[in-house]
C-alpha positions in Angstrom: -6.7 -36.7 -58.5 -7.0 -39.8 -56.6 -8.3 -39.7 -53.1 -7.9 -42.8 -50.7 -10.6 -43.4 -48.0 -10.1 -45.9 -45.0 -12.3 -47.9 -42.3 -15.8 -46.8 -42.1 -15.4 -44.2 -45.0 -14.9 -46.7 -47.5 -18.6 -48.4 -47.6 -19.8 -44.8 -48.2 -17.7 -44.3 -51.3 -18.1 -47.9 -52.3 -14.2 -48.5 -52.9 -10.9 -47.5 -51.3 -9.8 -45.2 -54.2 -12.0 -42.7 -56.0 -10.9 -39.9 -58.8 -12.1 -36.4 -58.3 -11.7 -33.9 -61.0 -10.6 -30.8 -59.7 -9.0 -27.6 -61.6 -5.3 -26.6 -61.4 -4.8 -24.7 -58.4 -7.5 -26.0 -56.3 -7.1 -26.0 -52.6 -8.0 -28.8 -50.0 -11.2 -26.8 -49.4 -12.1 -27.1 -53.1 -11.2 -30.8 -53.1 -13.7 -31.5 -50.2 -16.5 -29.9 -51.9 -16.2 -31.9 -54.9 -16.0 -35.1 -52.9 -19.2 -33.9 -51.0 -20.9 -33.1 -54.4 -20.1 -36.8 -55.7 -20.9 -38.4 -52.2 -23.5 -36.2 -50.2 -23.3 -38.8 -47.3 -19.7 -37.5 -46.6 -20.8 -34.3 -45.6 -21.5 -35.0 -42.0 -18.4 -37.3 -41.9 -16.1 -34.6 -42.8 -17.5 -31.3 -42.1 -18.8 -29.7 -39.0 -21.8 -27.3 -38.8 -19.7 -24.5 -39.8 -18.4 -26.1 -43.0 -15.0 -26.9 -41.4 -13.2 -30.3 -41.4 -14.4 -32.3 -38.4 -11.8 -32.2 -35.7 -11.4 -36.1 -35.4 -11.2 -36.5 -39.5 -7.5 -37.3 -40.5 -6.7 -35.7 -43.9 -3.2 -36.1 -45.3 -1.6 -34.4 -48.5 1.3 -36.5 -49.3 1.6 -38.2 -46.1 1.2 -34.4 -44.0 -1.7 -34.0 -41.9 -3.7 -31.0 -43.2 -3.7 -29.0 -40.0 0.0 -29.1 -40.0 0.2 -27.6 -43.4 0.8 -23.5 -43.6 -2.6 -22.6 -45.3 -4.2 -26.0 -43.8 -7.5 -26.7 -45.8 -6.8 -23.5 -48.1 -3.4 -25.1 -49.2 -3.2 -25.4 -52.9 -2.9 -29.1 -54.1 -1.7 -30.9 -57.5 -3.0 -33.8 -59.5 0.0 -35.7 -58.2 -0.4 -35.2 -54.6 -1.6 -38.3 -52.6 -4.6 -37.7 -50.6 -5.6 -39.7 -47.7 -8.8 -39.6 -45.5 -9.1 -41.4 -42.1 -12.3 -41.5 -40.0 -11.6 -41.5 -36.1 -10.0 -44.9 -35.0 -10.7 -46.4 -31.8 -10.1 -49.7 -30.2 -8.8 -51.2 -27.0 
């Protein structure tokens, strides 16, 4: 599965898009675990102390933010889904 990273997350993974191997029927939560296994420095960027997705992280599955999906991070994803992760964005 391809996962796209933006802004300050890109330097951590070293590129815009990475490929992550996940089994059929995997959830967003399992994808996040696989990403953190490959890039441990992303743990504090993506997850809070309880292991939940940080409130300020924008995690999209096929253009829909995961917090609006019926099962949120327990939503089942598919190999052809488009995954996009944004850190907090600020500016003025």
